[in-house]
N, C-alpha and C positions, 0 to 999 in steps of 0.2 A: 666723838665716836664713827661718825661718816669717811673725819679726814683720817686717823688712823686704818679706818679699813682698805680706803684710797690708797692709802700707802701700803698697806701689805699684796692689793693685787698689783698694785705697778710695780711689786719685786718678784710676781709669779707670770715670769712670759713663756708663754707657748714657742714652741718651737717645733719643726720638724722637718724632718732629713730630705734636704733638694737637690736635686743632682745638678751640680755646679759645674763645668769647666771637666763632665765627664765623669766625678766624684763628688759621693755624698757627703752635703754639707752642713750640721744643723743649722737652721737659718729660722730668726722669730717671722713669724706669721706676719705678722704687719709689714715684710718688706717681701711677700710672693707674688709677681708680676703674672698675668696671663702670658701662659706656654712652659712656665715651669714644671718639673715632674717631680714629685714629690714620692715619698713612699709610705703607705699605710699601712698597720696591721692593727691585730685587735687591741680592744679601748683605748687606741686613738681619736679624738674630734677631726672632722672633716673641716680644715680652715679653713679652704673657699669652691666655689664650686668647680669642678670636675671632671672630668670624666676617665674611665679607667682604662687600661692600656693592656697592661699585660701582669700577670699573676696568678694568684687562687682566684675561686670564685668568692666573692666575698660576702658579708652579711651585714646591711646597715641599721644600725635601728634608726625609728622618723619619723620616731613620737612625738620630739618636741615641734615637727614641724608639721604631719601630715596628721599625728592620733593614732597612725595603725597599729597597734601590737604587735603588728609581727613582724618580724626586720626584713628590708629589703635585701633578692639576690641579685650581686652585682658583676658581671653581667646577666645579663638578662635579657628576653625576648624586647626586640621593641613596639613601638608602638603604630598601630595601622597610620603611616603614610608619616610618619615621625622615622627615619633612619637614624642610628645610633642613641635612641632615647634610650635605651636599654644597658648602656652605660653611663647616665649620666649618675654624679650624685652630687647635694646642693650640702654648702655651708651652714653647720650645726647638726650634721648627723654623723653620727659616731660607727667606727666601725667593732662592731665584736665579734667578731671569726675573719680568719684568714689573713694574707699579705698579700697586698698589690701594687707595682707603678699606676699612678695618676697624672694625666695632666691636665694643668688651673688653666679653666676657660675664663675667669671671672673672679674680680674679689671686691670687699668694701659694698659698698653700697651700692656697686653693678651685679650683686649676686642675687639670690634669690631673695633670704633673709633680710637681706641691704636693704633691698627694696620696700619691703614689710616696716622695717626699718622705719625709713624713710617717711612713710606715709601716715603711722604715727604720731612721728614726729610733728609734720604736717598741721594735725590736728589735734594734738596735746593742748593748744593755747588755749586763753580764757574762752570761754565762747559761752552762750547764754541760749539758754534750753527753750524746749518749746512753751512750755509753760509760763515760762519768764515772759519772756516774748510776748506774751499773749496778756499777762499781766500791765505791761510798759504800755501795748498799746491802748489799755485800759484808762492809765493813770495820763495816758498824753491828751487823751481823749474828755476826761475829765477837767484836767490843767484849760483846755481850749475852749472848754464852757466855762469855766470860774474866769477867764480873762476878756470871755465877751460880758455877763455878768457883770465885771468889775469895770469894763467898761462902759455899760451902762449908769449905773449905778451914776460911776461918777459924773454925768453928764448929766443925768437930774439933779443934784445934788449941787453942782454949781451952777449950772445954766438957768435947770426951771427954779428951783430953791433959793438960789444964791446963797447956798452956805459956804462957809470960810471953807479953800481950797487947802488948809493944812488940815485940817480937821476929818475934812473929806479921802485926803491921802491917807490919812489913819486907818481911817474905816478901812478902808479898800483895802489897803498891806492888810489887815488882820482878816479879811474874809478872804483874800487869797492863800495863808498861810489857810489860816481854818479849814479849808476844800481840799486843798490838793493832799493826798493819801502821802505826805515825805518818807516816810520811816515805812513803808511797806516793804519796799524790797529787803530793809532788814529785818523785816521780821518773817518773810517770805528765806531768805537764809537762815536764819536760826531753826525755821521750824523742818526746812530740809537738812540740816545737821543734826537736829533731834531725830530723824528717821533711820540716817546714817547711821545713828548710834545704835538703835533697836536694832537696825539688820547686824550689823557687827557680831550684837549678843546670840544672831543666827548666823553664826560664822557663814553672814554675808558681806562682804569688801566692797565700799563704792567707792571706786577712785575718785568720780570726779561730782560734783553735788548736781551738777546737770543731768547725770544720767537715770540720778533718781526721777526728775521730770518729764524725761523721756519717757523710762518707762510704765512712769502714769496716764501718759498719752496714748501710750499702744496699744492698739489690736491685736495685729498677727508679727511674730518673733518667729524670722526664719535663723535657722545658728545651720551650720556644718554638721559633720560626720562624727566619729568617736572623737574624743579627746574633752570637747568643747562642755557636751551639757552630762556627757558621761567622763568617764574614770581612765578610758581608756585599759580598762582591767574584762579579760571576757571570763566567761562563766557557763556553767551547764546549766541547761532549765531539766532538771527531770523528768518532770510532767512533759517536754517534748521529746523525752526520747522516743522512735522510733524500735521496734523489736516482731520478730517473725516467728510465726506457729507459738511452741512451748515457752519457750523465752520470756523468760519477767528484764523487768527495767534496770531489780536488782541486781540480774545477773551481767545484761551490758552495760551498768558502770564498773561493778565488780571488773570485769573483765578488763574496760579501757582502762581504768587504775593498773592494772597489773601491767599490761602493756606502754605503763606510758613509767620513765625513766624519774623513780625519787632523787637520784642524786643530783638532775640537773633541773632545780627550779625558775632557772632563769627562760628555760623555754616555758611560754606562756599558757601553750594547748596541755604541754604535760601539767604544768601547776596547775589553770584549772578543773582540768578533768580530778586529778588528786583533793584537791581543795574539795571538790563536787562530795566526792568520797568520803571523808572523812566526817564535811559535815552532816554526808546521809546517816551512814553510820555508828558515829560518834565514838565510844571506847572499843567497838565492834574491829576496828578496824586492824588494830595488831593479830587480833585472833582468827582474821578472814583471811589477813594474806596470810600470813604465817603456813596457813595451809597448805600453800605452793611456794615449792621450792625451785626459786629461778635457777636457771643453771647454763642461761646467754642470753644474755641484751644486741638487738640488733639494732641502734638506733635509727633517727628518719635520717634519711638528706635525702637531697635534691634528683637522684636522677631515679632511684627505684617507690621514691615518695610514701612508704612506709617502714616502722617500728614494729615489729618482730620478739616475741621475747618467747623464751620455752624455757616449760616449768614441767615437775612434778609435781605429781599429787596424789596422795597413799589411797585414796578410792580411783578414782580417773585415770592415773597411770600416767603418761607422758602427753602433754597439753602444748601448744601453739597458739597463743594470741597477738594476732597481730592489729593494729592500729595506723588508719592513713587514709589515701584517698580512694574513693568510693571502689573505681574502677583498676586500681593497684590492690587493692584484694579483692574483689570478685577474680579481676584472670591479674596473675603477676604478668605474664607474656615473660619473654626471655630477656631481662634487662640484668642479668647479673647478679640478682640474692635470691635468696630463696622462694624457687619459683613452687606456684599451684595453680590450679583452677578450679572454682569452687560450684559443684552440683547446679544446677538450676540458672546460672551466674547472669543471664540474659531476663530471663523473669526477673530475679528478685533484682535487676538494676532495673527493671523499670516501677517495680513495687519502693523504691526507693526512692523514685521521680516521684511518682504518685505521691507520695508521705509529702513528702517535698510542698509540693505542689500545692 
């Protein structure tokens, strides 16, 4: 089965449009070299570490590398002291929106994901766990003590008591065999294997038996951010929704859902808000949203940093609901979108900041 799978994989050669001699040429990604200019568009994987040259402001999914649920925009503002860092993309990312030309900077094991793979390969050999190391130390101590006692017994039996050397050797050999725990390492491995099977029943995958030994001796576990111990999915905590005045949390969640695009569930924020609202109201979802007739929807973009939905309601009349960056909701400024300024926006901004703290 593995051979068949490898055969199928070998037929699925990934190619990317590469500029060679001034013309775009489909090229096997394995043939890319630093300096090549490649064309990337939505849906393609980034085949090598590269930097953005020209084209759209693209969005790339970085979850496989960083665990972040929100895609990066490229180009983006550079990090302090790192000029050009805002144009960098790494192999393993996926372009989810836009088209652009990029220049390859590193390939193969020189890429960021390649370096990580090399480190994994270096540490993937047969290793002795902490617990097993301690057991082997005990076994060595027992062997040393046994050999010492055996030597004393042999000397006493042959030199002092003048016993037969052949019989004394057989007795000493029996003493060594009986004292040394030869089967102990095997017992440990079998016990660990049973433990791995038990953990598999709880949907925990053990890739190395030594990992169980390391966890058993662990006192502090340090882990990185989203995607390692979490699911890389955003969610809304209803209890922590902040509202002002006479507004309720139910109203806030309803309006947030109305300002989300239910036709684009690939957006992690919109999906999280809509899922939270559906879970909160249950079968009332269709009934509550049907009261609002949406006439227009302007999606979120990096320029205006907000999404705006326009509705008509039988009792309220015309309604405009916005969702986005706090500063761009309270006071939009003249950014080319639908602009407004909320009354007492400075006071509300301070209240929001206090609520966050």
